[in-house]
Structure formats: C-alpha cells, structure tokens
N, C-alpha and C positions, 0 to 999 in steps of 0.2 A: 445605329438604329436609325429608320427614319424618322425624324422628327416630327414631319406631318402626322404620320400613323400616329407615333406615338402620343401628340396633342390630342387627335383625334379619339385616342383609345383612354387618356385620361377625362374626356368630358362623357364619353357613354361607357365606358367597362373598367372602371375604379380598380377592381382587384385585378383583373387583366395587365392594367398598367403598371401597378405595384410588382408584380410578378414581372413585366419585362424590363424593369428597373432594375431589379435584383440580379438579372441575369446578366445584364449588361456590367453592371459595377462588379459581380465576380468574374467578369469577364478581364475587364482592367486592371481588377487586383492582381488576378492571378500574374497576367503581363507584367505589372509592375513586380511582384514577388520576384518571378522566375529570371527578370532581368539585372534583380539583384541577388540571387542565390541561382546562378542557373542549374545546379545541381542536385538543389536541395528539395525534398518533398513538401509539398504544402500541404497543414493539419486543416483536414476540415472536420469541422464540428455538429454533430447529430444534435438536432433539436431536443432527443430527448435523452441527449449523451453519449458519450463513446465520440473519440476522435481518429478518421480516418486519414492514413499519410497518401497522398497524392504525389507519383512520382511525375518529374516533367516527361511529358512524350511517349509515356507508356500509354500501350491499350486501354488500359481500363481508363484511365483519367480522360482519354479522348471521348469514350462514351458516355462518360457521367459529366464532366465538367463543362461548361459553366452553369447548365439546364439542370441543377439536381433533382427538381421535383419530378422531372420527366424519365425519370429512369425506373423501371419496375415498383411504379405505386403499389399496385394491388399486392406484390410480395411482402413490399414494406409493411402497408396495412394489416396485411393476414397475419404478420409477425405478431403485431400490436395485440391481434384480436386475440389470438392462442394463446402466448407466451405470460406465465403471470411468474411472480418471485417464486424459486426454489423449483422452475421448471429444467428441463433437458432439451437443447436443441441442437442436431446434428446438420451441419450445414455440407453438401455433397456439391463438390465443384465450387469451392470457397472461393476462387480466385483469392484477391489481394486481402479480402476479408468483409468487405462492403454489408453483407448479413450478419455475419457474425459480430462485428461489432456493435452490429444494434442492438443485437440478441441480448450482449452483455448487461445493459442498461435494466431490461425487461424481466431476466431472471433472476438479479440480484447477486449475491454474495453466495447466497444459499442454493443458486443456480447451477447449471453445467453447460460450457457450449464446445460443443467438438466440430474442429474446422477439417476437412479433408480437401486435398488439393494434389492432382498429379501430376502438374508442370514445375519441374524443379526449379525454375527460375524464379515463375511465380511463387511458388512455396517459399521462396527467402524473403520477399515482400510481406505476404501473410503471415510468417513467423513475429517478424516486425510491426506488424500493426498490432498482434495480439500480446506483444510484450510491450508494447507501447501504452497498451491499455489498462494491462494489469490483469488479464482474464483469459479464457480459453485454453485448449490443448490441440494443437496443430497435428493432423496426421498425413504424412507424405504416403501417397497410392491411388493407384486408382482403383475404381469399383467396378468389378466384373462378376457372372454369376458363378466362374470358376476361377479360385487365387493360382498365381504362375506371372509370367513375365508378359508384358505388352507393348506396343508402341503406340507412343502418342506424335499424333502429327499436328504441327503448328505451320499456319499462315505466315510467313512473315514475321510483322511485328508484333502481330494482331494474337498474342496468346492467351487475349481473351476467348477467342473462338478454338480453343486448341480440343482434338476430338480424335476419338480412337479410332475414326474412320478417315483414309484422305478423303473420299470423296462424301463425307458427311460434314462438311466444314459450312458454318454460314453465312463467311466472308472470306475471302482470299483463295489462294490455291497453296496446298501445303509445298512449302520448300525446306522441311528441317523435320527432323524426329527425334525422339526419346526413347529409349527403353527403360520401363518403367514398371514397378513392384504391382502387381495386382492382387487385390485381395476381395473378399468379400462383406458385405456389409455386415452378417453374424459376425465375422469373424472378428470384425475393428471390436463391434460392440462387446464381445464376451471378453476380449482382450483388456478393454478398459473397464470392466467389470460396473457397467451402470445398471442401476435398480431402476430406474423409469426413463421413458423417453414421450415426450410431447408433441414434437415437431419435428420432420425431418425433411429439409428442403433438397430438391434434386434438380441440376441443371450442369450436364456433362457432355453437351451439344449430340444429342441423338441417341447416347445410352444409357434413357433413363430408365427403360422397360429392363435393361439388365440388371441396374440396382436393387430394382423390386425384386427380380428374380434371386438376388443373392440373399434376400433377408427373409427367410420363411417365419424364423423365430421371430425375428423385430416384430413382422407383422401379426403374428398370433399369439405372440407371448406380450408384447407393451402395448399393442393399439395405436401408434402414434396417428397423429393427423400428416399426413404428406401434401406437400406442394412441389409441384414438377412440373418442368417444361413438357410441351409436347408440340411438334410440326412437323408439316410435309416437308420442311426446309433440309431436316435433317436426320429423320426417324428411316427413311427409305434405305438411306445406305445400310441401316443395323438390319436391315429385312423384318423390319416389326410393323405393327399398324395399330391404329387406333381400336380395331378389335380384340389385339392380342392382350391390350391392357384392360379393355372390358371384362373378357373371361378371366384375368389375373385379379380383376377389383370385386368379382365375382365369387371367386375360390375362397377368397379370405376376409369376406362378408364387408366389403366397402362400397360407399358411393362415392360416384364422380360429380363434382359440383365444379362451378365459378366462383370466385370471390368479387363480389359490389362493393368497391370501394366505395361509392356514394351512398348505398343503403346498408354498408356494413353487417353485411350477413352474406349463406353462402344460397347461391342462385341454381337451377337447374342447368346443365348443358344443354344445345342446342345442337341439331343435325348439322349446321353450320360449321360449329365448331371444330368438326373431324374434316374438314379443307382447310383450317386455319393453317399458314406456314409456319405460325408463333403462336402459342399460347400459353400462361398456366393454367393448369388444373389442380383442383382439389379433390384427395382420397382423404374420405372421412370414415372412420369407422360406423357402423351403421346403427351401434348402440349409442353414438353420440346426437343421433339425429334429436332434434326440439320436439 
C-alpha cells in the first residue's frame, strides 16, 4: 500500500480507507497463515454465516482473496434479496461453493441448497466445503440440453474458468480436458424430488442458455428467479446470442433485468448490456413483477 495515498484517503474518504486497510490486513494475514501452514485451507467466514475454505494457490482463491468485497457483489446481494427461510437454491456451476455456502444461512435448516459442479477436481473441494458447513447437496455433472457425456476443457490451473467449449474460455488456453456426465436440470430436479425452487444461479462459462433449455419443467412448474452470466466473452463459442435468450424468456413468461446493489431492486436492461463481455442478468417470472 502507498502510505501517502492511504493517509490522503483517510482524510478525504474514510470508508474507502477502511476498506483498503481491510484488504491489506487480509493479504498479510493470508501470507502469514500459509507461511505457517503451506498446505492447509484458510477459513473465511462470511458476514451472515457460513465458512469457505480457501485452498492455497487454487484458482478461486486467486480471484477472490484478499479483496473479497469485489467478487460478484450483485450476485451475493441478489441471494440475500430473494432467499428466505425455507427456500430452495440451485447453484449451477458451483465451483468451490462460494454462493452455496452463503445461501445456507439464508434458507436455514428448513431450506435446501443444491450445488452442481462438472469439474472433478473442483467438485472435491465443493464437497469438502459443504461438508464443513453441514448443509448442501453436491451433484457432480455438467448441465446440457441433452443428457449423455461431454468434454470439459480446463485452462491450465484456472479451473474456475472450465468450459464445455475449448474456444469459450474467459481466461487462458485449454491444455487438458475431462470426460464428464451430462444431465438436464429437469432430470436433476426430478431425481432429487424437489417440491419448490426459489432461485437458480447459472454460471458455466458460456453454456448458460443450454441449462435453461434443459429445464422447461423447472421454468414452467416452479417459476424460480434466475440469475445467470451472459457475455460476449463466452457465449459466441456456443453459437447463441442475446436474442436467443430474449426468445426463451418470452416463451416461458420471464422478463430480463439487472439487479442494482445500491438501490436493492431490479432495474431494466439497457441496449448496451447485450454488447457486454460479462454481466449478470436476472430472469424474473412475469407474475412476480411489483
């Protein structure tokens, strides 16, 4: 940290200075922790409950730690906006369980968290995180419009960006791959005999529309809110566009919005959104409009 800039920030913007101090403190704490325990996961406790185990040198740790507040704040706040006690949350592309762990305290003991992850190495870390928190059902599969077997491409050590298309990686170049089981979301939901679904999060590096296409029963019968990643960084590799998403939303009676963290409400999508490299979109059932 630049000491002069920090002092000036303390004088002119105390909240920003406090945030900077927290980030630096976490950075030094992490360095000390892993110097003493080089192979041990670092426990990070979320403000509302739940503990995430951060593996040293893992891709997710690299993008999340130490500036934890910068990681997907709109998704985190939307979980808090929608999920209540007794709710059911499905996390498609759960990675190590970042959103699943946060959902647990929100839905409580009477609620349900389903965490779906395709990468076999990441899935082991997901299982460990759910087990450490004592809730959540892990499911190991890829989600596609048709069940079967697919190839999952991984760019080096950045498994956080694993994709079903080698040219759909947001970062890095695919240098290895895994054959994984592919299932439809409808199939997973039927097998688990879920009676309600309140929110589905979808982040699978370009294949998000395929997940929606795999879930006509979920969309028609359960009418959940959907928060999903969209962007020109990954979607073109799957030969899908924003127009395809708009058509699907109309077919199933959903509106497409953004979530404003500052205003704590859904706001309209602008034309510029469809040219974004990356953005989180909200699909809301039309009957849920205020």
